[in-house]
C-alpha positions in Angstrom: 6.3 -19.0 11.7 5.3 -17.3 8.1 3.1 -16.5 6.5 2.3 -17.8 2.5 -0.2 -14.9 0.9 -2.5 -15.5 -2.0 0.1 -13.8 -4.7 2.8 -16.8 -3.2 5.1 -14.5 -1.5 5.9 -15.0 1.9 6.0 -12.9 5.1 6.8 -13.6 8.9 3.9 -13.8 11.3 2.8 -10.8 12.8 0.0 -11.4 15.4 -0.8 -7.2 16.0 -2.5 -7.8 12.5 -4.4 -10.5 13.4 -5.9 -8.4 16.6 -6.4 -5.6 14.6 -8.5 -7.2 11.6 -10.4 -9.0 14.2 -11.1 -5.6 16.6 -11.9 -4.3 13.5 -14.7 -6.5 12.7 -16.4 -5.7 16.0 -15.0 -8.3 18.4 -13.6 -7.5 21.7 -9.7 -7.1 21.7 -9.7 -9.6 24.9 -11.2 -12.4 22.5 -8.7 -11.0 19.2 -6.0 -11.4 21.6 -6.5 -14.9 22.8 -7.2 -15.9 19.1 -3.3 -14.1 17.7 -2.0 -16.0 20.6 -3.6 -19.2 19.6 -1.8 -18.9 16.5 1.1 -18.1 17.6 1.2 -21.4 19.5 0.9 -22.9 16.6 3.5 -25.8 15.5 3.4 -25.1 11.7 6.5 -23.3 10.3 4.0 -21.7 7.6 0.2 -21.3 7.6 -1.6 -19.8 4.4 -3.3 -16.7 4.5 -6.4 -18.7 4.1 -5.8 -21.2 6.8 -5.2 -18.1 9.4 -8.7 -16.5 8.1 -10.3 -20.0 8.5 -9.0 -20.4 12.1 -10.2 -17.1 12.7 -13.4 -17.2 11.9 -13.8 -20.4 13.3 -13.3 -19.1 16.6 -15.0 -16.0 16.2 -17.8 -18.7 15.7 -17.0 -20.3 18.6 -17.1 -17.2 21.2 -20.4 -15.6 19.4 -19.4 -13.4 17.4 -20.8 -14.2 14.1 -21.4 -10.6 13.1 -17.6 -10.0 13.2 -16.9 -12.9 11.0 -19.5 -11.4 8.7 -17.9 -8.2 9.1 -14.5 -9.6 8.2 -16.0 -11.3 5.1 -17.7 -8.4 3.8 -14.4 -6.3 4.3 -12.6 -9.0 2.3 -14.8 -8.7 -0.9 -14.4 -5.0 -1.1 -10.9 -5.4 -1.1 -11.1 -7.8 -3.6 -13.2 -5.9 -6.0 -11.0 -3.0 -5.4 -7.6 -4.7 -6.3 -9.8 -6.2 -9.4 -10.6 -2.9 -10.7 -7.2 -1.4 -9.5 -5.6 -3.9 -11.9 -7.8 -3.1 -15.2 -6.7 0.7 -14.3 -10.5 1.9 -13.2 -11.3 3.9 -10.1 -12.1 1.3 -6.9 -15.7 1.6 -6.5 -16.1 0.3 -2.9 -17.9 3.4 -0.2 -16.0 2.6 2.3 -12.9 0.8 3.2 -13.1 0.0 7.4 -15.1 -2.3 8.6 -18.4 -1.5 10.4 -19.7 -2.8 13.8 -23.5 -4.8 12.3 
């Protein structure tokens, strides 16, 4: 499977990237591995990064990991802010680059 990123580029789907992101958001490794495996078994040739994110969020919610979804969303918001600051030539103002457990 290929992943179409927000900037339009594509890359090979790497389940480990999904696992790492989920674990960093505070969900257990076993659930992260199961979600990544579910994605790997999908029949699409290409998925957007947004589709993957939506799938992961839905799976986390269904497993009762609401705080993990909130952590993931907070991290993405901070990263987008930092990228915008960087593109504008300013130093990023985000204090933390790491997902935190709530």
